[in-house]
C-alpha positions as CSV (number, residue, x, y, z in Angstrom):
1,M,1.9,-10.8,-4.4
2,Y,-0.1,-8.0,-2.8
3,V,-2.9,-6.1,-4.6
4,F,-3.3,-2.5,-3.5
5,E,-6.5,-0.7,-4.2
6,W,-7.6,2.9,-3.6
7,S,-10.4,5.2,-4.3
8,K,-10.0,7.3,-7.4
9,A,-11.5,10.2,-5.4
10,N,-8.1,10.4,-3.5
11,G,-6.8,12.5,-6.4
12,T,-9.3,15.3,-6.0
13,Y,-8.5,18.1,-3.5
14,D,-11.5,20.3,-3.0
15,S,-10.4,21.6,0.5
16,L,-7.4,22.0,2.6
17,A,-8.6,19.1,4.8
18,S,-8.7,16.8,1.8
19,L,-5.2,17.9,0.7
20,N,-3.7,17.1,4.1
21,Q,-5.0,13.4,4.2
22,N,-2.5,10.6,3.8
23,P,-3.3,8.2,0.9
24,K,-5.0,5.0,2.0
25,G,-6.9,2.0,0.7
26,T,-7.3,-1.8,0.9
27,V,-4.8,-4.6,0.3
28,S,-5.0,-8.3,-0.2
29,D,-2.7,-11.1,-1.2
30,E,-3.1,-12.8,-4.6
31,T,-5.4,-15.5,-3.1
32,S,-7.5,-13.0,-1.1
33,R,-6.9,-15.0,2.0
34,R,-5.2,-12.1,3.7
35,N,-7.0,-8.8,3.6
36,G,-6.3,-5.5,5.3
37,T,-5.8,-1.7,4.9
38,W,-2.8,0.4,3.9
39,T,-1.9,4.1,4.5
40,I,1.2,6.2,3.5
41,G,2.7,8.6,6.0
42,E,6.3,8.6,6.9
43,E,6.3,5.0,5.5
44,L,3.8,2.6,3.9
45,E,2.0,0.8,6.7
46,I,-0.1,-2.4,6.0
47,S,-2.5,-3.5,8.7
48,W,-3.8,-7.0,8.1
49,A,-7.2,-8.2,9.5
50,S,-5.2,-10.7,11.6
51,G,-3.6,-7.9,13.5
52,E,-0.2,-8.2,11.8
53,R,1.4,-5.0,10.6
54,E,4.1,-4.4,7.9
55,K,6.0,-1.1,7.6
56,W,7.8,-0.3,4.3
57,P,10.4,2.5,4.4
58,M,10.0,5.4,2.0
59,P,10.7,6.0,-0.8
60,L,9.0,2.9,-2.2
61,K,11.2,1.0,-4.7
62,P,9.2,-1.3,-7.1
63,A,12.4,-3.2,-8.0
64,A,13.5,-4.1,-4.5
65,Q,11.4,-2.7,-1.6
66,S,12.7,-3.4,1.9
67,I,10.2,-4.2,4.7
68,S,11.0,-3.2,8.3
69,G,11.7,-6.2,10.5
70,V,11.7,-8.7,7.6
71,T,14.6,-10.4,5.8
72,G,14.3,-10.0,2.1
73,F,12.4,-7.5,-0.1
74,A,9.3,-7.2,-2.3
75,T,9.4,-6.7,-6.0
76,R,6.8,-5.5,-8.6
77,L,5.5,-8.4,-10.6
78,S,3.4,-6.5,-13.2
79,R,2.3,-3.1,-14.3
80,T,-0.6,-1.4,-12.6
81,L,-4.2,-0.8,-13.7
82,A,-6.0,2.4,-12.9
83,G,-6.8,2.4,-9.2
84,K,-4.8,-0.7,-8.5
85,S,-1.1,-1.6,-7.9
86,Q,0.5,-5.0,-7.6
87,I,3.7,-5.5,-5.7
């Protein structure tokens, strides 16, 4: 399970520059042994601290999300809290 976190400030657009920024935040696995960052552009890209990268094609599908270069898929295990998402 991955836990995605992002700043609540991402939702405020006070300038054209802030409107044109891709969403981003931090990610960890359920044990917090793997940590990294995520950003959404053409696809969701996860960059782990170990140097590994995962790319998830858009649109994101909580029921069965494919991951580029990986066999299988990710699924949502629980509903989200404000500022957090678990897949």
